[in-house]
C-alpha positions as a Python dict, from the first residue, in 0.01 Angstrom:
ca = {
    (1, 'M'): (0, 0, 0),
    (2, 'W'): (268, 254, 105),
    (3, 'D'): (480, 156, -189),
    (4, 'Q'): (186, 223, -430),
    (5, 'L'): (114, 558, -261),
    (6, 'I'): (483, 662, -297),
    (7, 'Q'): (490, 545, -661),
    (8, 'E'): (175, 745, -736),
    (9, 'H'): (317, 1057, -557),
    (10, 'A'): (648, 1022, -751),
    (11, 'E'): (460, 996, -1079),
    (12, 'Q'): (252, 1301, -996),
    (13, 'M'): (569, 1491, -905),
    (14, 'N'): (732, 1395, -1227),
    (15, 'A'): (432, 1511, -1422),
    (16, 'I'): (427, 1844, -1238),
    (17, 'E'): (799, 1885, -1302),
    (18, 'Q'): (756, 1816, -1674),
    (19, 'E'): (475, 2076, -1689),
    (20, 'M'): (683, 2335, -1509),
    (21, 'L'): (976, 2274, -1738),
    (22, 'A'): (764, 2309, -2046),
    (23, 'A'): (604, 2627, -1907),
    (24, 'H'): (944, 2765, -1839),
    (25, 'E'): (1084, 2684, -2182),
    (26, 'D'): (773, 2843, -2338),
    (27, 'E'): (807, 3160, -2128),
    (28, 'S'): (1183, 3173, -2199),
    (29, 'R'): (1121, 3143, -2574),
    (30, 'R'): (854, 3420, -2568),
    (31, 'Y'): (1089, 3651, -2370),
    (32, 'D'): (1381, 3583, -2617),
    (33, 'E'): (1148, 3665, -2911),
    (34, 'E'): (1039, 3987, -2744),
    (35, 'V'): (1399, 4085, -2677),
    (36, 'D'): (1495, 4009, -3037),
    (37, 'R'): (1214, 4239, -3158),
    (38, 'L'): (1333, 4529, -2949),
    (39, 'E'): (1579, 4769, -3116),
    (40, 'T'): (1816, 4940, -2880),
    (41, 'P'): (1876, 5305, -2963),
    (42, 'K'): (2206, 5417, -3105),
    (43, 'T'): (2446, 5512, -2831),
    (44, 'K'): (2521, 5885, -2817),
    (45, 'F'): (2824, 5939, -2613),
    (46, 'S'): (2842, 6232, -2372),
    (47, 'K'): (3089, 6515, -2398),
    (48, 'D'): (3295, 6365, -2118),
    (49, 'V'): (3330, 6035, -2295),
    (50, 'L'): (3421, 6195, -2626),
    (51, 'S'): (3685, 6418, -2459),
    (52, 'M'): (3826, 6121, -2276),
    (53, 'R'): (3862, 5935, -2608),
    (54, 'H'): (4039, 6227, -2758),
    (55, 'F'): (4271, 6254, -2458),
    (56, 'L'): (4330, 5878, -2478),
    (57, 'E'): (4446, 5922, -2848),
    (58, 'K'): (4680, 6189, -2741),
    (59, 'L'): (4831, 5973, -2463),
    (60, 'I'): (4885, 5686, -2701),
    (61, 'G'): (5041, 5924, -2955),
    (62, 'A'): (5281, 6050, -2683),
    (63, 'K'): (5366, 5685, -2593),
    (64, 'R'): (5235, 5726, -2238),
    (65, 'Y'): (5096, 5383, -2236),
    (66, 'S'): (5052, 5327, -1859),
    (67, 'E'): (4843, 5647, -1843),
    (68, 'A'): (4647, 5545, -2151),
    (69, 'E'): (4573, 5202, -2000),
    (70, 'A'): (4429, 5368, -1679),
    (71, 'M'): (4223, 5604, -1898),
    (72, 'T'): (4100, 5312, -2110),
    (73, 'K'): (3968, 5138, -1805),
    (74, 'R'): (3785, 5455, -1680),
    (75, 'L'): (3651, 5511, -2033),
    (76, 'E'): (3522, 5147, -2052),
    (77, 'I'): (3350, 5179, -1720),
    (78, 'Q'): (3176, 5502, -1818),
    (79, 'V'): (3063, 5365, -2164),
    (80, 'R'): (2934, 5037, -2003),
    (81, 'H'): (2733, 5247, -1754),
    (82, 'L'): (2594, 5474, -2033),
    (83, 'K'): (2480, 5168, -2240),
    (84, 'F'): (2321, 5012, -1929),
    (85, 'V'): (2127, 5329, -1852),
    (86, 'L'): (2011, 5363, -2215),
    (87, 'V'): (1895, 5001, -2238),
    (88, 'L'): (1720, 5040, -1893),
    (89, 'I'): (1542, 5360, -1999),
    (90, 'F'): (1455, 5209, -2346),
    (91, 'S'): (1313, 4885, -2195),
    (92, 'I'): (1103, 5086, -1937),
    (93, 'G'): (969, 5305, -2225),
    (94, 'T'): (867, 5007, -2438),
    (95, 'K'): (688, 4839, -2151),
    (96, 'R'): (462, 5142, -2110),
    (97, 'S'): (378, 5151, -2473),
}
């Protein structure tokens, strides 16, 4: 009797697990399709980023590579932050539409 109840419970759990996995895969596919349809706006860099890029080119031209490397790291952080903010703003704007 107990073995039969345990077997039935295990079968029910497996069925529920399969349903959840299928629902998750379906939701994941729909989300991926929605993300693919979104077009992110073209990144417009701020004055600070553009001036940092110009300064970086001058440092490289003057063969001041250690300073240029530090400037590159700061520039990458700033650009990554700008892109994150743009995507965040864009995704919030499209959800309201």
